[in-house]
Every structure is written in structure tokens, then in C-alpha cells.
C-alpha positions in Angstrom: 88.1 70.9 76.4 85.8 73.1 78.4 82.0 73.5 78.0 82.1 77.2 76.9 84.4 79.2 74.6 86.3 82.2 75.7 83.8 84.7 74.1 81.1 83.3 76.4 83.3 83.8 79.5 84.3 87.4 78.5 80.6 88.2 78.2 80.1 87.6 81.9 78.9 91.1 83.1 79.8 93.3 86.0 77.8 96.0 87.8 79.7 98.4 90.0 80.4 102.1 90.8 77.0 102.7 92.4 75.5 106.0 93.4 72.2 106.5 95.2 70.0 109.3 93.9 69.1 112.4 95.9 65.6 111.1 96.8 66.9 107.6 97.6 64.6 106.0 95.0 67.1 105.5 92.2 70.4 103.8 91.8 72.9 104.6 89.1 75.7 102.2 88.3 78.1 101.2 85.6 77.6 98.0 83.7 79.4 96.6 80.6 76.5 95.0 78.9 77.2 96.7 75.6 80.9 95.8 75.7 82.1 99.0 77.5 81.0 100.3 80.9 78.0 102.6 80.5 75.6 104.3 82.9 72.5 102.4 83.9 69.8 103.3 86.5 67.3 101.3 88.6 64.3 102.3 90.6 64.2 99.1 92.7 65.8 95.8 93.4 65.6 93.3 90.5 63.7 95.8 88.3 64.6 96.2 84.7 67.5 98.6 84.4 67.5 101.6 82.0 70.6 102.3 80.0 71.4 106.0 80.1 74.6 106.4 78.0 75.3 104.9 74.6 79.0 105.5 73.8 81.6 103.3 72.3 84.1 104.6 74.9 84.1 103.6 78.6 82.4 105.6 81.3 84.8 106.0 84.2 82.5 107.1 87.0 78.9 108.4 87.6 77.8 110.6 90.6 74.3 111.8 91.4 73.8 115.5 92.2 72.8 115.8 95.9 69.8 118.0 95.0 68.8 117.4 91.3 67.9 114.4 89.1 71.2 114.7 87.3 74.5 112.8 87.1 78.1 113.9 86.5 80.2 111.3 84.7 83.6 111.0 83.1 84.8 109.5 79.8 88.1 109.3 77.9 88.8 108.4 74.3 90.5 105.3 73.1 92.1 104.6 76.5 94.1 107.9 76.5 93.0 108.7 80.1 92.3 112.3 79.2 88.9 112.1 80.8 86.3 114.8 80.1 83.4 115.6 82.5 79.7 115.5 81.5 76.3 116.1 83.1 73.4 113.8 82.3 69.8 115.1 82.9 68.1 112.0 84.2 64.6 113.3 83.3 65.3 114.3 79.6 68.3 112.2 78.9 70.2 115.3 77.6 73.9 115.3 78.1 75.9 118.5 78.6 79.7 118.5 78.0 81.2 120.3 81.0 84.9 120.5 80.2 85.4 120.1 76.4 89.2 120.3 76.7 90.3 117.0 75.2 94.0 117.5 75.5 93.8 117.7 79.3 93.0 115.2 82.1 90.1 116.0 84.5 89.8 114.3 87.9 86.4 114.5 89.5 86.4 116.1 93.0 82.7 116.0 94.0 79.5 118.1 94.1 78.9 121.0 96.4 76.1 120.1 98.9 73.6 122.4 97.1 74.4 120.8 93.8 75.2 124.2 92.2 78.9 123.6 91.7 81.5 120.8 91.3 85.2 120.7 91.8 87.9 118.9 89.9 91.7 119.0 89.2 93.2 119.2 85.8 96.5 119.5 84.0 95.1 121.9 81.4 97.6 124.7 82.3 100.7 122.5 82.5 100.7 118.8 81.5 103.0 117.9 84.3 100.9 119.4 87.2 97.3 119.4 88.4 95.5 122.6 89.4 92.2 122.9 91.4 89.1 124.2 89.7 85.5 124.9 90.6 82.7 125.2 88.0 79.0 125.9 88.0 76.9 123.0 87.0 75.4 124.8 84.0 78.7 126.1 82.6 80.8 124.3 80.0 84.1 124.4 78.2 86.7 126.6 79.8 84.3 128.3 82.2 85.8 126.7 85.3 87.4 129.0 87.9 91.0 128.2 88.7 91.1 128.4 92.5 94.6 127.0 93.2 97.7 126.5 91.0 99.4 123.2 91.9 103.0 122.1 91.5 102.4 118.3 91.6 99.8 115.6 91.6 96.6 117.1 93.2 93.2 115.6 93.7 90.1 117.0 95.4 88.5 115.0 98.2 85.3 116.9 98.4 83.6 120.1 99.6 83.4 120.8 103.4 79.9 120.5 104.9 79.3 124.3 104.5 80.8 124.3 101.0 83.4 127.0 102.0 86.4 124.8 101.7 87.9 121.9 99.6 89.9 119.0 100.8 93.0 118.7 98.6 95.3 115.7 98.5 98.8 115.9 97.1 100.5 112.6 96.2 104.3 112.4 96.2 104.2 108.6 95.7 101.8 105.8 96.3 103.1 105.6 99.9 103.4 109.3 100.6 100.7 112.0 100.5 99.8 115.3 102.2 96.4 116.7 103.0 95.4 120.4 102.7 92.2 122.4 103.0 91.6 125.2 100.5 89.5 128.2 101.6 87.5 129.1 98.5 86.9 132.8 99.5 90.5 133.7 100.7 92.4 131.2 98.6 94.3 130.1 101.7 95.8 126.6 101.4 96.4 125.1 104.9 98.7 122.1 105.3 97.5 119.6 107.9 99.9 116.7 107.6 103.5 117.8 108.1 105.7 114.7 108.4 109.1 113.2 107.6 109.6 110.2 105.4 106.8 108.4 103.6 103.4 108.5 105.3 100.0 107.6 103.7 97.0 109.8 104.3 94.2 108.2 102.2 90.4 108.0 101.7 89.8 111.2 103.7 86.2 112.3 104.5 85.0 115.4 106.2 83.5 115.1 109.7 79.9 116.1 110.0 80.8 119.4 111.7 83.7 120.2 109.3 86.2 120.4 112.2 88.1 117.3 111.2 88.7 114.5 108.7 88.4 110.8 109.0 91.0 108.9 107.0 93.3 105.9 106.8 96.9 106.5 107.6 100.1 104.7 108.6 101.5 107.6 110.5 103.3 106.0 113.4 102.4 102.5 112.3 103.2 99.7 109.9 99.7 99.3 108.5 96.9 101.7 107.7 94.7 102.7 110.7 91.4 104.5 110.8 92.1 107.9 112.4 90.5 111.3 113.1 92.5 114.4 112.1 91.6 117.7 114.0 92.0 120.5 111.4 92.6 123.1 114.1 95.5 121.3 115.8 96.5 118.8 113.1 96.4 116.2 115.9 95.7 112.6 114.9 93.6 110.2 117.0 93.3 106.5 116.2 89.8 105.2 115.8 90.6 101.6 114.8 94.2 100.4 114.4 93.1 97.6 112.1 94.4 94.8 114.2 97.6 94.4 112.1 95.8 94.8 108.7 95.1 97.8 106.6 92.0 99.9 107.0 91.3 100.6 103.3 89.3 103.7 104.0 86.0 105.2 105.2 82.8 106.4 103.7 80.9 108.8 105.9 77.4 110.3 105.6 77.9 113.9 106.9 74.2 114.5 107.9 73.7 111.3 110.0 77.3 110.6 111.1 76.9 107.0 109.9 79.8 105.4 108.2 81.3 102.2 106.7 84.9 101.3 106.7 86.8 98.2 105.6 89.7 96.1 106.7 91.8 94.2 104.1 92.6 90.9 105.8 94.8 88.8 103.5 92.9 90.2 100.5 89.4 89.6 102.0 87.2 92.5 103.0 85.8 92.9 106.5 83.3 95.7 106.8 82.4 97.7 109.9 79.1 99.7 109.8 78.6 102.3 112.6 77.5 105.7 113.7 79.4 108.5 115.5 78.1 109.2 119.0 78.6 112.1 121.4 81.2 114.8 121.4 84.2 112.5 121.1 85.1 112.2 117.4 86.6 108.7 118.0 83.5 107.3 119.7 81.0 105.3 117.8 78.5 102.4 118.0 78.4 99.6 115.5 75.5 98.0 113.6 75.2 94.4 112.3 77.7 93.5 109.6 76.0 92.8 106.3 76.3 89.3 104.9 77.6 89.8 101.4 78.7 87.1 98.9 82.2 86.9 97.5 84.5 88.2 100.1 85.7 91.5 98.4 83.5 94.6 98.7 83.8 98.4 98.2 82.5 101.4 96.4 80.2 102.7 99.2 77.5 105.3 98.4 75.0 106.4 101.1 71.4 107.2 100.5 69.5 110.1 102.0 69.7 110.4 105.8 72.2 107.6 106.0 69.5 105.0 106.2 71.0 102.8 103.4 74.2 102.4 101.5 75.1 100.8 98.2 78.0 98.5 97.9 79.7 96.5 95.1 80.7 93.0 95.9 82.6 90.2 94.1 84.5 87.0 94.7 86.2 84.1 92.9 82.9 82.6 92.0 80.7 85.7 92.2 80.7 88.2 89.4 80.4 91.9 90.5 77.0 93.2 91.5 75.5 96.0 93.6 73.7 95.4 96.9 71.8 98.0 98.9 72.2 97.5 102.7 70.0 98.7 105.5 72.4 100.4 107.9 70.6 99.5 111.2 69.8 95.9 110.4 72.5 94.9 108.0 70.0 93.4 105.6 71.5 93.3 102.2 69.3 93.4 99.0 70.9 92.6 95.7 69.7 95.3 93.2 71.6 94.5 90.1 71.5 91.2 88.1 74.6 91.3 86.0 74.4 88.0 84.1 76.9 85.2 83.9 76.4 84.7 80.1 74.5 81.6 80.7 77.4 79.9 82.5 76.1 78.2 85.7 77.8 80.0 88.6 78.3 76.7 90.4 80.8 75.8 87.7 83.1 78.7 88.8 86.1 77.5 90.8 87.2 79.1 94.1 90.8 79.8 95.1 92.9 78.7 98.1 95.1 81.2 100.0 98.6 79.7 100.2 102.0 81.0 101.4 105.2 80.2 99.7 108.7 80.5 101.3 111.0 82.6 99.1 114.8 82.5 98.8 115.4 84.5 102.0 112.7 82.9 104.1 110.0 85.6 103.3 106.5 84.2 103.2 104.8 85.2 99.9 101.0 84.9 99.8 99.1 83.9 96.7 95.8 82.4 95.5 95.8 79.0 93.8 92.8 77.9 91.7 92.7 74.3 90.5 90.5 72.7 87.9 87.5 70.6 88.8 88.6 67.2 90.0 91.7 68.3 91.9 91.7 69.2 95.6 93.9 71.7 97.3 96.7 69.2 97.9 96.8 68.3 94.2 95.1 65.0 94.6 92.3 64.1 92.2 89.2 64.4 94.4 87.3 62.0 92.2 89.8 59.2 92.5 90.3 59.3 88.7 93.6 60.0 87.0 94.3 63.5 85.7 93.6 64.2 82.1 97.3 64.5 81.8 99.3 62.2 84.1 102.0 64.8 84.5 99.6 67.3 86.0 97.9 70.4 84.9 99.6 73.3 83.1 99.6 76.4 85.3 99.4 80.2 84.5 101.3 82.4 87.0 99.3 85.7 86.7 101.4 88.6 88.1 99.6 91.8 89.1 100.8 95.3 88.2 101.4 98.2 90.4 103.7 97.2 91.9 102.0 98.6 95.0 98.8 96.7 94.2 97.4 93.4 95.5 95.8 90.4 93.9 92.5 89.7 95.7 90.1 86.9 95.4 87.7 88.8 93.0 86.0 87.5 90.0 88.0 87.0 86.8 86.3 85.6 83.7 89.7 85.0 82.1 90.8 82.9 85.1 87.6 80.9 85.1 88.0 80.2 81.3 91.5 78.8 81.7 90.6 76.8 84.8 87.7 75.3 82.9 90.2 74.4 80.1 92.3 72.4 82.5 94.8 75.0 83.6 95.8 75.7 87.2 96.0 79.4 88.0 98.3 81.0 90.5 98.2 84.7 91.6 101.1 85.7 93.8 101.5 88.8 95.9 105.2 89.1 95.8 107.2 91.5 97.9 106.3 95.1 97.0 102.6 94.3 97.0 100.2 96.4 99.0 98.1 95.0 101.8 100.8 93.4 104.0 102.4 96.4 105.7 104.9 99.0 104.8 108.0 96.8 105.3 106.7 94.2 102.8 105.7 96.9 100.3 109.2 98.4 100.4 111.1 95.2 99.9 111.3 95.7 96.2 112.2 99.4 96.1 114.9 100.5 93.6 118.0 98.4 94.1 115.9 95.5 95.6 113.7 95.3 92.5 115.0 91.9 91.3 114.2 90.3 94.7 110.5 90.4 93.7 111.4 88.5 90.5 113.2 85.9 92.7 109.9 85.5 94.6 108.3 84.5 91.3 111.0 81.8 90.8 110.3 80.6 94.3 106.6 80.3 93.6 107.3 78.3 90.4 109.5 75.9 92.4 106.7 75.6 95.0 104.2 74.8 92.1 106.6 72.3 90.7 106.4 70.3 93.9 102.6 70.6 93.9 100.9 67.3 93.0 98.5 68.9 90.6 101.0 70.9 88.4 103.1 69.9 85.5 106.5 71.8 86.1 107.2 71.7 82.3 104.1 73.7 81.4 104.3 76.9 83.5 103.2 80.2 81.9 104.1 83.7 83.0 101.4 86.3 82.4 101.0 89.8 83.6 100.1 93.4 82.7 101.7 96.8 83.2 104.4 96.3 85.9 103.3 92.7 85.8 104.4 92.7 82.2 107.9 93.8 83.3 107.8 90.9 85.9 106.9 88.5 83.0 109.8 89.7 80.9 112.3 89.7 83.8 111.2 86.2 84.9 111.8 85.0 81.3 115.3 86.6 81.2 116.4 85.8 84.8 115.0 82.3 85.0 114.6 81.1 81.4 114.5 77.4 82.3 111.3 77.7 84.3 108.9 78.8 81.6 107.0 77.2 78.7 105.6 80.6 77.5 105.3 84.3 78.5 102.3 86.7 78.0 103.4 90.4 78.3 100.4 92.8 78.4 101.2 96.5 78.3 104.4 95.8 80.1 107.6 97.7 80.7 110.6 96.4 78.7 113.1 99.2 79.3 112.8 101.4 82.5 114.8 104.2 80.9 112.6 104.6 77.8 109.5 104.0 79.9 110.3 106.9 82.3 111.4 109.1 79.4 108.1 108.6 77.5 105.4 108.1 80.1 102.9 110.9 80.7 104.5 114.0 82.1 102.0 114.0 85.0 103.2 110.5 86.1 107.0 110.6 85.8 107.8 112.0 89.3 105.4 109.5 91.0 107.0 106.6 89.0 110.6 107.7 89.7 109.7 107.6 93.4 109.1 103.9 93.1 111.6 102.7 90.4 114.5 105.1 90.7 115.2 108.3 88.9 116.7 108.9 85.4 119.1 111.4 86.9 120.5 109.2 89.8 119.7 105.6 88.9 120.0 105.3 85.1 122.8 102.7 85.2 120.8 100.5 87.5 117.6 100.9 85.6 119.4 99.9 82.4 120.9 96.9 84.2 117.5 95.5 85.3 115.6 96.3 82.1 114.6 93.0 80.4 115.4 94.6 77.0 119.1 94.5 77.9 119.0 90.8 78.8 116.7 89.6 76.0 119.3 87.1 74.7 118.4 84.9 77.7 114.8 84.4 76.7 114.0 80.8 75.6 110.2 80.6 75.9 107.8 81.7 73.2 106.6 85.2 73.9 103.3 87.0 73.2 103.2 90.8 73.5 100.0 92.8 73.6 99.6 96.6 73.9 97.3 99.6 73.3 98.5 102.2 70.8 97.2 105.0 73.0 98.7 103.9 76.3 99.8 107.0 78.3 101.3 105.1 81.1 103.5 102.5 79.4 104.0 103.8 75.8 103.6 101.3 73.0 107.3 101.7 72.2 107.9 99.3 75.1 106.1 96.5 73.1 107.7 97.4 69.8 111.3 97.2 71.1 111.0 93.9 73.0 109.3 92.2 70.1 112.0 93.4 67.6 114.9 92.4 69.8 113.4 89.1 70.9 112.8 88.2 67.2 116.3 89.1 66.4 117.4 86.5 69.0 115.2 83.8 67.3 112.6 83.8 70.0 109.1 82.8 68.7 107.2 86.0 69.2 103.7 87.2 68.5 102.6 90.8 68.7 99.1 92.3 68.9 98.5 96.1 69.1 95.1 97.7 69.4 94.8 101.2 67.9 91.8 102.2 70.0 93.0 101.1 73.4 95.3 102.4 76.1 96.7 100.9 79.2 94.7 97.6 79.0 91.7 96.6 76.9 88.3 98.1 77.8 86.3 97.2 74.7 84.7 93.8 74.6 85.5 93.1 70.9 89.2 93.8 71.7 89.2 91.7 74.8 87.7 88.8 72.8 90.3 89.2 70.1 93.2 89.6 72.6 92.4 86.7 74.9 91.3 84.4 72.1 94.7 84.9 70.6 96.3 84.3 74.0 94.4 81.0 74.3 95.4 79.9 70.8 99.0 80.9 71.6 99.0 78.7 74.7 97.3 75.9 72.9 100.2 75.9 70.4 103.1 76.3 72.8 101.9 74.8 76.1 
């Protein structure tokens, strides 16, 4: 038995989403001290933070005005993802509701440089598409001006340096986007990224003179490079090709020309800090790299004049906190002190990056974390016998997406189970992001089940590992990872002692029919369409192979889930029970696609722990 219960682990806090105030003397950030992420502010490193919002619902972002002591923030209700926008006066604490249209989604697009206006996209006109709006900071409700009617998934990437244009991004899929600039006076929408096939144009930032954009793109390459896009000619110039790894994106301070960009190297972050020099937009000089703990960093926010930037950082053994870095020296000062609930950080276990050969020779990367007392080879480092001579039970935790990536960031749930004597394996099977376009496409449509075969190969590899008991292997995953759990249980029933399906897809047909209208086209681009691929989607849906399940199954879901509707949980539970499978179901009425409220997380994962104690 471990030293601390699961409630203690789930009370480990995170501080992230930082924004530096207009005078550089205040930091806003999100922290989940109350059980859901709320806005907090600090006036110096290690000072006592002040809580600024007091809602039961989660705050999704907070952004300081560039000119006034006020913050814009977003909040949805019950996990429904229909975020509304608000403005917080940091001096008086008064909160102004800016949108007040609860049936629509609102996606923040940034402040104008004078702080008088802000931009956003919303599906308030048509649930299936997003339009572009601009609104004065002191207006509310439906007062926003519709500046462009969209016909797809649009987001705003920010105002140009002179506030005359907006950067607009259109997403066709996770691996295919287009960039436009919208002239706010004329309404002209200029297309800057004509291309054939799938090309990513991501994390774009205006150049200081407004003549171009800095962005990450895989145009002409296998991975994402840092590039400069000339808005007059639409010509792309490579700034950094990433050396075979993805450049995740760039944060640029327009006034100073200083920037930070990151490379994702096997899941670990490598930051480059620099400054543009001369007339060549691809020329820059670099500053010392900050020494940050954990290995995974992001969420950059520059202070005035580009002298400092805030950054969130995390790692296997490092809960998320915000550091403020001096650009020129690289000196990093930790500002937030998100606590570890009294659990000594030295007791947290780190993972090892491993590679597993799959059925066709493909190398599948993953992170393996072992309990204290076992080394990476599975040998007991103390010389003592394992608590169980047959080895440790292992949880195979499968990420969602599928175009996502498991990285070595902090997970209180993982640390709890490792403390309880479980090994923990987090694979990045084919279809995962971070390893190039070819790898990401290896599970598309008709190749979907090859990614499930990767999971089987990982289990076989674990079975040969000296620390793992091959008879006590658990499949756990959320969203698309929930589909992977159910498919693993139906396709390879002999491998599993139990399955944990969290907000997962059981039936691709009903999922696509019932998911939010604004998401369907994007999801069909990944999974296949109802019109052309229905027969195949039915064939690979776990619900149609439920008779193969042998392992006990626990299904958890949020009633308000707009992405994977709760009907996916209901149908798999009903049919698995009809087959005599031991099934437990837990539905939360005030949650959506995952569990954001602490009390629900405690209930959910306490139940998961009890379920595994019983069956594993």
C-alpha cells in the first residue's frame, strides 16, 4: 500500500496559462486550488497570490489588456464547451459579461494593441460554422460586429501591429490549415497559403512590421519547420528546419522583435530564445537557453519591451508552475508555488523513454514508469524480491486525439498508481503527433486498426519485461483513447485483466452522427465520412464486436460531452452487460469531455482504483 490516498494525489496543484500585465509588474495565471481552474494574480516571485475569480466552473484562459489593468477570460458551463467571454477589472474586481450568448461557442482572438477592442470567432449565426467578430471592450451581449461570415472552422490569430487587419486561420483537419488576413475597413479576405494536399500552418504570429508572419509549417517537409511568410508575395522562407523534429510554434514580441520558439524532441521541449536582427526576416541572434525543470515547457507570454517572458513548465516529477525568464541572460525565476499536497516531490517517479517494435517493424515510442525498487531493466534495484514475485501489474494509458502525443509531463494519477505498486506505460502509437507526417498518417481511415495492433505489440513487449506481470495488464484511455481501450479489448481479449474507458468512442457511426455540428467535418477528415465510409466505420466500431470482450470494464463519461456524446457510454455498457461482461458505469451530470471539477475527479478515480483493486 502507498503512503498517500488518491485524494491527496489529486490535490496536487497546477499553475499555468500565464499572462504578464501591461506594466510588467503583475502576473495572471490559472490555478486549480479551489478544485477548478480560476484566475490568480501575483505581484512578484513567491509572493502570496490573490484569487480573482470564484466560480464553480473552469476558467479556460486569461489575457491581460495591453493598456489597462483588466483581463479578458473565458468560461463554459458544465463542460459544454460553449465558452462565454468576460472582462475582469483588476482594480475593482468587477466582472463584465462580454458575450452573454450561452448557446454559442466563443473562441478568443486577442486584444487590439490599444486595448479598445478584441476579436473572436463564434458559431452564434450557424452552429456548424464560425464567423469573425470584433467588439469594443465596454460592450456586452450581442453588440459585437460581424466582420466576416465563415463557412468552416475559423479562429483569429491576432490583430496586425497597426490594428487594421486580423490574422484568420481556417482548419480543414488537424493536419491541414489555411491562413488569411482580413482587412477590417474593406472586409477583404486575402488567402496566403494556397496549397495542394494536407499542409499545416500553425502558431502564426505577426512580424513587427506587419509585412509577414512567423509560423510553423510542414510545407515541403516531413516535420514542422519555423518559417517566415511574406504577405505580399506569399513566399515562405525557412528560419529553422527543426533538425528532423517539429517546431511547435513561436511567440513573438512585436515591439522588440524578441521571440521564443520550441522544438519537440521525442516529447521533450527544447527552447530557443532570440531577437530578429537587420532587414532579413530570417536573420536572428540567440540568447542563453533558460534552465527549466521538468522537460516540457510552453505557454509563452512576453512582458513590456520584450525584456522578460513567462513560461509554464512541467515534468514527470515536477508539477506545473510558472517561471519568469530574463530574455538576455536566460535567468529563470519561479513565480508560482503550486503545492504538491504535502507529498514530497522526491517520491515522484520519473519515466524512461523506450521504443517497441510493432508487428510490421515500426518503432513505437513510449514512456515507462516503474515503482520504487525496480530499475529500467525490471531488476529490483535494492536486491530484494518484488512485493509480488510475478512482477508488477501495469496500466497501459492510451492518449486521445488521435493526433496527440503523450509527453513526460506531470500526472498525479500516474504517480498515485506507481506509488501503489503499478507500472505505468504511455505509448505513442502510429497516428500520434510529434514524429513526422508519415507516422501521423499511418492510422488514417482504413489503417485504423494498425494502431490497435501497436498496443498489442506494446503489451507483448511488457510481458517480456522483467518487472511486469503479464497476467495483470490494464487498458486505460480517454476520448479516442477510450476507443483504443474498447478495440484492444475486442481485438486482443486475452491480453487484458481490465479496461477503463473514459469518454470514449464505442460506435463511430453514432459518434459522427451526434458529435457537435462544428466538429463533424474535422472528425470525418480523420476517421472517414458517414457518406463514403459507413460500412468500414461500422466494421471497426467496438460496439459491433462486443461479444469478444472478456475483461471487466469500467466506463466513465460526462453527461454534457459535446465531442463524444454520452450515448457512446450508454450503448457499450448495455451491450457488454448483455454479453455477461462485468461492467461498471459512472456518469457525471455536470461534466463534459473529461472531468474538470476536483470532487468529480476524486469520485471518478477513487472508483477506478477500487475497480482495479477488485479485478487486478
